[in-house]
C-alpha positions, 0 to 999 in steps of 0.5 A: 272353134271347131278346129281348136276343139279338135286339136285340144282333144288330139292333145288330150289323148296323146297325154293320156295314152299308156306308156309303151313298155320296151324290154331291154337286154343288158346281159345281166339276166343270168347273174346275181348282184353281190354289191352295187354302189354309186361311184366315179371311175378313172383309168390311167393313160400311159401315154399322157401319164395322167388319170382320165375320167371314164364316167360316173355311175353304178359299179356292180359285182355280178356273180353268174348263176351257173359257173360261179364266176364273178365280174365287175361291171360299171355303167354311166348314169345317163347313157348306161355306156359301160365304163368297166367290164371284167372278171375278178380273178384270184390274182387280183388285188386292191388298194387304197389310193395314196392320199385319198381314203375315198378312192382305191386302185387296182389292175385288170384285163378289161373288156369294156371297149370290146377287146381286152386291154390291161387297164389300171382303175381308180374308183372314187366313192362319196364316202370312206364307208363305201370305198372300204365296202367296195375293197372288202367285197373285191378281196372276198371275191378274189378269194372265192374265185381261188377256191373255185379255181382249185375245185376246177383244177381237182375236177380236171385232175380226176377226169385225166385220171379216169381217162388214163385208167380207161386207156390202160384198161383198153390197151390190156383188152387189146393185148389179150385179144391179140394174144388169143388171135395168135394162139388160134392159128397154131392149134388149128395147124396142129390138128390139121397135121395130126389128121393128115398123119392118120389119113396117109396110113402105114408107109408100103414096104419095098 
């Protein structure tokens, strides 16, 4: 009886033990979610010439708080394994999958497997509305990235122009300094010659 009572208390203590909190780093801490939808993702297998399922889960658009760059990330629901992970570039386009208004397709250099691969994706949503929302957000993000790229190009051009002006100024200052250095010995030589003539005095007659 004592053994059974002790075992019962032990089990009760285990059941009442507070849960242990474990912090998990996802790599999304510095990003702001723009869109979050449930979907199923496929990738096109060129060798087999067919679509293969990558997983079902949540697809997100995440915008970095500092750089402003946006990436598409999708994880499987149960394992949280990454199905897709790529930046949304200004050159990317998304279009409805032929014959299915709940699906859409796009190309992207993807990094889900730890190395860049040119992939063709197809994503299917539970409703037509979610698919349209995804496509609209995708296009808006691509357009916004084009503006960011133009800003970066303008900033780079301005920086290069500034460096060019600074270099020209340095060259001019160097040329002026070299000119002064060349003139200084000539003036000194003339003074020495004049002093020598004064010291020699008149030439004696024979």
